[in-house]
N, C-alpha and C positions, 0 to 999 in steps of 0.2 A: 277298419282295423279294429280290433279289440285288444285288450291285455292279453299277453301271451302269444300273439301272432308273430311269426318269424317274418322278417323283411329283408330284402336285398338292397345294396346300394343303388340309388336311382329309381326304385320302385316308387310309384305314385301312392302317397299316403292319404292325401286329402285333396278334393277337388272343390274349390270355393266356387260360389255361384258368380258367373261372368256376365249375366243377361244384360245388365244395365250398360256394362262396358261395351258389349256387342252393339247395342243400340247407338251409343255414342260413336262407335267406329263408322256405322252406318251413315250417321248424320255428317261426320267429317268427310266421308267418301264423297257424299253429295256436294259438300262445299268444294272439295278438291275438283270435282268435275265442273262445276260453275266456274271457278277461278281459272282453270286450265283454259275453257272456252274463252273467258274474258282476256286472258294473256294472248291467246292466238288472235282474237278479234283486234285488240289494241295494237298488237305487233304490226298488222297489216295496215291499220289506220294511222299509225305514227309514220311508217314508211311513206305513206301517201300525203303526209302533213295534214291529215284531217282532224287529228286530236293531238294535244300536247303529249310529250313524252312522260310527264308526271303521272298521267292516268295509267300508263303501262307499268311504271315503277310501282305504283300502288297496288295493282293487280298481282305483279310478280312477288312483292312482298307478302301479300295476302295468301298467295299460293304456298310460299315457303312456310308461313306460319301454320297453315293448315296441315302441311306435310309433317311439320315437327309435332303437332298435335296428335296426328295419326300414329306417329312412331311411339309416342308417350302412352297412348292408349293400347297399342299392341303390347309394349313392355308390361303394362298393368295386367293384360290379359294373361300373358306368360306366367306371371306371378300368382296366378289363381291356382295353379297346380303346384302342390307342395310334394317334393320327392325326398326320399330318405337320403341323408348325406353319408351314411354308412349302412352296412348290414348289421343286423342285430335282432333284438327281441323287444316287441312293445311292452314296456313295464307298466305304463298308465295311459288310459285315454281320459282326456280331460275336457272333452267337448262331445256333443251328440250331433247327429244329422239334423240340419235345420237350425243349429244353434249359431251364435254369432262369433266371428273371428275378430280379434283386435290386434293391432300390431304390438309386438312385444309379449304378447300372452301366448304361452305354449298350448298347443293342441294335443300333443302326444309326447310321452317320454320314451326314449328308446335307449336300450343298453346294448352296447356292442359286447358280445360275449366270446368272440374268437379270440380277441386280445384284450386282456384286462389290465388294470393299473394296480399295482400293489404299493402301498404308501407306508412308509415308517417315519417316526419322528426321532430325529438324531440330536443328541447334545452337541453343542459347538466344539467341544474337544474331540468328538468322534468323526467329524466331518472329513478330516484327513483320509479316512478309509474308503471314501466314495468319489468316484470320477464318472463324467458323463460317458456312457457307452460300455462301462465296465459290466461284467456278468457276475452274478451270485446266485447260489442255489436257494430256492424258496420252497418251503414245504408247507402246504396248506393243513390246518388243524384237522380237517375232515378227511384227508387223504395222506396220512403220515408216511406211508410206504412209497409214495409216488412223488419224488422230488421234481420240481419244474425249475427252468432257468429264467432268471429275471435280468433285464438289462436296464441300467440306470438311465432314465430318460429325462430326469428333472432333478435338480438339487436347488431348493429354495434359496433365494438371496436374501430373505428376510425371516426372522424367527417368528414363530406363532406365539399365542398367549402363553403357552407352557415354557417359552424361552428354548425351544428346540426347533430344529430346522426340517421340514418335510423333504424326504427323499423318495422319489417315485420310481418305479420300475416297470417296464413293459413285460407281460408275461403272456405267453401263448397258452390259451386254455388246452385242455385235453380234447381229443378229437370227438368225444361224446358230449362236449360242452358241460362237464359235470361241475366245474367251478362256477360260482354265481357271484355277482357283485355283492360286496358287503361281507364275504366271508374273511375269516381271520387266518393268519398263517405266521411263519417264523422265517428268518433269513439266516443263513450260514455265512458268517463273516470271516474273512481272513484277516487278522490284525497285522500282517506283514507289510511294511511300506516299500 
């Protein structure tokens, strides 16, 4: 994936190296095979009173522990495939093939352009004009003759540093995705209550 690549939801974006995890899985599979044989052997010997039941219990616990370890490794292997959480465009590629990935460090930035968020900062006295789910006409500065409809998706419960409250609208992009993240616009507001 490079910057500018279009991705769809669920598409594989990055495949991390899982070679060491696969080797660990093989090792655990060998342990499970041996412990399963021990459980079977001790079951027969315990029934014949040839060994104490404690040995069977230890083998069964060892088998359960190895099975949990196997499930853990399989989950780690599954997490080596990073998929797009939504469709959009790769905005920035932050790592290269062969680079190291660390928990919490982004590898790519993806921008969803089918539906954008338009945010305005509203003084507290004007919050009364906005309700979640309400629609308003939005006009992008670069497309003044093409009004869009925005639906209020968030009204902040805390003021920002400018002592105004962010109000966010969900806006469907034009079919050709002409709107871009970071563009400016205006909202048409009806002040009727």
